N, C-alpha and C positions, 0 to 999 in steps of 0.2 A: 502581589502578595497572594498566597493560596487561601487565606482565611475567607470564609463565606459569611456575608452579613455583618462584618465587623464595623464598617462605616455606618450602617443603619443602626446598629446597637449603640454606637457612640452618640449619634444624634438623639436617640430616645433617652439615653442616660443624661445628656445635657438638659433636655426638656424637663425631666423629673427633678434633677438637681436644682433647677431654678425655683421649684415649688417648695423645697424644704431647706435650702441653705441660702444665707445672704451672700452677696457678692464677695465680700472680704470679711475676715474675722474681726478686724479692728481697723480703726483709722490709721494706725501706725504700720500697717502691713506694707510690704514692698510694692504691691499692686503689679507684680509681674505675672502671676497666675491667680486666677480666681478659684474659690473653693469648689465651684460647680465644675470647672474644667478638671480639677484634680480628682473629684469624686467620680466623674465619668471615666477618666483614665484608669482609675482603680477597678471599675466595673469591667472595662475592656481587658484589663490584666487578668481578672478572675475568669472572664469568658474564655480566654485562650490558655489559662493556667500558666501564665508567665511568672517569672520571678521579677523582683524590682529592677534588676540589671537588664533582664531581657526586655522588659517593657520600655526602658530607655532606648535600647538598640533598635527595637522594632519601630518605635515611634520616629526615629530618625530616618528610617527607610521608607516609611509609609506617608507620602505627601497627602493623599486623600484623607487619611485619618487625622492628620494635623489640621487640615482645613475643616473637617467636621467638628473637631473639638475647639476650633477657634484659637489655636496656639501659633504664635509667631516664633517661639523658641521652644526647645525640648527641655523639660525639667529634668534635673538630676535625679538619680534613683533615691538618694537620701531625702529629697524633697517629698517624694511619694511616701516613703517610710514614716517620716515625721508627721505628715498630714494624717496618715492612717492612725498613728499613735495619738494624735491630738483631737481627731473628730469625735464628737459625742455619739454614744450608742443610741441615744434618743433620736438623733437625726436619721440614723440608718433604719431604725424601726419605723419612723414616720414615712421614710421613702418606700419601704416595703408595703405599708398600708396604702399609700397613694397609688402605687402601681396596681395593687389589688383592686382598689376602687375603680380604676379605669377599666379593668377587665370585668368588673361587676356592673358596668354601666348598661342600663336598659333592662335590668332585672327587677321585678317587683316583689317576688316571693323571697322568703328567707333562704338561707344557705344551709346545706348539709356539710359539716366540716368533719375532718378526720385528724387525729392527733397520734403522733408516733415519733420515735427517735432512731437515730443511726449513728454509727461511729465514723469519725474522720481521722485520718492519720496526720501526725504532726510533722512528718518528714517526707522525703522523696523515695524512701525505700519501700518497695511493694510488699504486701503480705505474702505473695507467691515466693519472693526471694527468701524471706525469712523461713517459710515452711520448707523450702528445698534445702536450705542450709541446715535446718534441724534434721531432715531426713538423711542427709549424707554425713551425719555425725561430725558436725563442726566442733571445734575446741570449746567454744562458749556459745551455746544456743541463744540466739537473739529473741527475746520476747519483750512484749510491751506490758508493763504493769499498769500503766494509765494511758488513756487516750481521750480525745475530745468527743463528748456525747452531744449531738446536735438534735434538738427537738423542734419540730415545726407543726403548725396547724394550717391545713390547706382546705380550700373549697373543692369538693370532689367534682363539681360541675365544670369549673374553669381551670382546675388544677393549679391555682395560684396560691402562693404562700401568703397567709394572712398575718401571722406573727411567728416569732422564732425565739429560741433560747439555747444557750450553749453552756456546758459545764464539764468539769473533768469526770470521766467515767472510770469504772462502773459506778452507777448511782441509781437508787430507786426514786423515780420521778412521779410517784403517785400524787404527792402534794403539789406538784408543778402544774397539774391540770387546771386548777381553779384560776390562778392569775393569767394563764395563757388563754383560757376561754373568755375571760373578761376582756382581754386585749383584742381578741378576734371579734368579739361582739361589738366592740367600739368601731371596728372597720366596717362590718356588715352584720345585719341582724341574723341570728342563728336560730334554726328550727330543730336541728338534730345533731348530736355529737356522737361520733363513732371512735372507739378506742379499744385497744386490746386489754388483756387481763392484767397487765402491769398497773393500769390505772383503776383497778377495781377497788372501790371504797364506797361505803354508804354516804360518807360526807361528800364525795364527788358527785354522786347521783343527786343528792338533795340540792347541791349548789347549781347544777345544770338545770334542774327542773324549776328552781326559783327564778331563773331567767326566762322561763316560758318555753324552754326547749325540751326535747326528748333525749335521754341518754341511753345509748346502746353499748354496754360494756359487759363482756362475759364474766360471770362469777368464777372465782378461783375454786378449784376442786378441794384442795386441802384435806384434812383428816375427816374421818366419819363422825367424830365428836363435835365438829364445828357446827354452830347454829347460825343460820342465815335468817335475816329479818329484813323487812322493808322492801326496797326496790331490788336489793341483791337476791332476795328469795324469789321474787318474780322473774328475774333473769335466769335463775337456776331452774325454775319449773317450766316457764314458757319463754324460751329465748327467741327473739325475732331474727332468725337466720337470714331471711330474705333482705332485710334492711342492713344487716351487718356485712353483706357481701361487698358493698361499695367501699368498705374500709381498705380493700386491697389496692385501691387506686393510689393510696399514699405510698405503697411499695413501688408502684410504677413511677411515681415522681422521684423517689430516691434513686431508682435505676436510671432514669433519664438524667438526673443531675450528675451522677457518677460516670455515666457514659459520655454525655455531651460536654460537661464542664470540667469537673475535677472531683477527686476523691480525697483531697488534702485540705488541711487548714494549717498552712505552714506558719511556724513561729516558735521561738525558743521559750517564750513565756505564755502562760495561760491568757494573759491580757490580749496579746497579739493573735492568738489562736481564735479567741472569741470574735475579734474584729474580722478576721478572715472568713469565719463561718457566716457572720452577718452579711458580709459582702457577697458571699456565695448565694444566699437566699435572695438578695436584691437583684443579682445578675440573672438568676433563673426567672424571676418575674419579668425582667426586661426582655429575656429571651422569648417569653410567651406573648409579648405584645405584637400587635399588627395595626397598621394605619388604616383608618376608615376615611371615606370621602368627607371632605369638610362641608358641613351643612350650615354652620353658624360661625360665630366668632370664637367658639370654644375650640381648642386644639384637640383633635382626635388622634389617637395613636393606634397603630395596627400591629397585629401579631406578626412576628418575623417568620420567614420560611428559609430553611437552610438548603432547600432543593433548588437546583438551577432551573430557571424558566426557559432557557434556550440551550439546545445542544448544537454546537457548532460543527458543521461538517468541515473536513479538511480541504474540500474543493474551494477554489477562489470565489469569494463573495457569495457563498451559498450557506445558509444556516437553516437548520431544521428545528421546528418547534416541537414541544413534547407531544402535542396533539397529532403531529404528522409522522411520528416515529412508529406508528402502528404498522405501517406498510414496509418498514425497513428491517433488515436483519443485520446483526453486528458481525462483521467479518474480521479476519486477522490481517487483511491487507491494509497497510497504513494509509495510502491515498484514498481508499474507499472505506472509510470507517463505518458509514451507514450506507449500504447498497440496497436499493429497492429490488424487490423480488422480480419485477418486470424490468428488464434492462432497457426497453424502449422508453418507458416513462422516465428513467434516470437520464437517458440521453436527451430527451426533450427538456428536462429541467436544466441540465447542464448547458444546453445550447443557448438558453436565454441569459446566461451569466457571462459577462465580458470581463476577463481578468484585467487588472491594472497593468500599466505599461511596465515592461521589464520582467514579466512573469510568463512562463510558457503555458500555452493552451492545454498541453497534455497533462499538466499537474503531476508530473513525475516526482520522484523523491527529491530531486534537486529543484526546489520550488523557485528560487530566485537565480537569475542568470545575468551575466554581463550583457550589455547591449550589443557588443560585437559578435556574440555567439548567434544571435538571431538576425544579423544584418542581411544575410543572403537568402533568407526565407521570407516570401511575401506574407505568409500566414502568421509569422511571429514564432515559429517553432525553433527550438534549439537543436543542436547536433545530438544532444542526449535523447531527444524525442525520436529522431530517426533511428538511432541505435536501438531504442526500446522497441520500435515497430519491427525492425529487422529480427530481433530476438523474440518477438511475440509477447512482450510484456504489456502492450497497450492494445487489448482486444477491442475495447469499445470506443477507441479514439476515432476510428473511421466513421462510425455511425454518428458520433457527436459532431464531427465537422461537416458531415453530410447534412444533418439537420440544421446546423448553423448556416450553411450556404443556402439551403432552401428558404430559410426564414429571411435571409438578406435579399434573395431574389424576389420573394413575395412582397417584401416591404418596398423595394425599389419599383416594382411594377405597379403597386398600389399608388405610389406617389405620382407616377406618370399619369 
């Protein structure tokens, strides 16, 4: 499977699901799949932006993923849909908070949080397609009257989602700040709240400061006849721009979610769209986790990395780590994907690598050969190798075999 970090994400999702969900919903359940397995599978589905049918097909193809989830059989796509329809939103909110607390572990000071919202599409049609259809004069321009507005509160230091809310947009969410800040404060203590002018309200400022935190919200400009008082007047006169700069990190989080995970909250009803949005926030927190060394009986979880740790060279049994690629240049030659600038050094590295039986030492394009092709050559070369040497396609083969024979000679003399 081409997915990077999929099995690791599934293991983390199962670990978190054990903390927030019981094994089965009731004693009358079929006991074929646990709630923890289904929730972890839904997180994997949102991680890869699969549909319910695609999740079933991919799970049948991925044996390592089934082993990580502890599944003996593959659930039907209707099982996943019904479980998402049946799961309580409180469990999803609790799971988001649990993962955020794991990311907050080891911090003593309060958190600086940012609040903002973004739009998620309800279908698979891209906004670019709709705009191009309108520009080319379609019969009926496709526009969206409503969409799903997704609001999140993040910790700007760990960039983890603390709490989330979703509703049908467009909508003024100035009054939503107070319950969301209370929910975020229950996850981690808050010292500063950053929000844009949409949440500008004297009541919001007073509510945040009653919790012992500082609110940084720019005052709306409005008309010249408007009178500002209290904290809003202070924000208008002496606005702390240096503290407000960190609010841009929530825009970076939205960009990472839409680039790495998904821009959609698929569903025909608002109920299912909200569930999909909550799953997206939980999946992003799982994406931010990484395992730490176990120092006690407590399970430590680490942040995942989507970058490969090893770059495999196409030469037989030769792999190049990321730290070793500084001396390599990428070439268009397929057998030499990473060629060292000094050809002698590459020859010495290749001379130490013994290919498995049935593979040619020259590492030509035809990598696997039949045994009868190399039966007449004591060095194990195939007839394609000799053709390549005649046509000049194997320039460094002679130096490689010379170094290999010298090493063999040195080793045999040392044994004697």
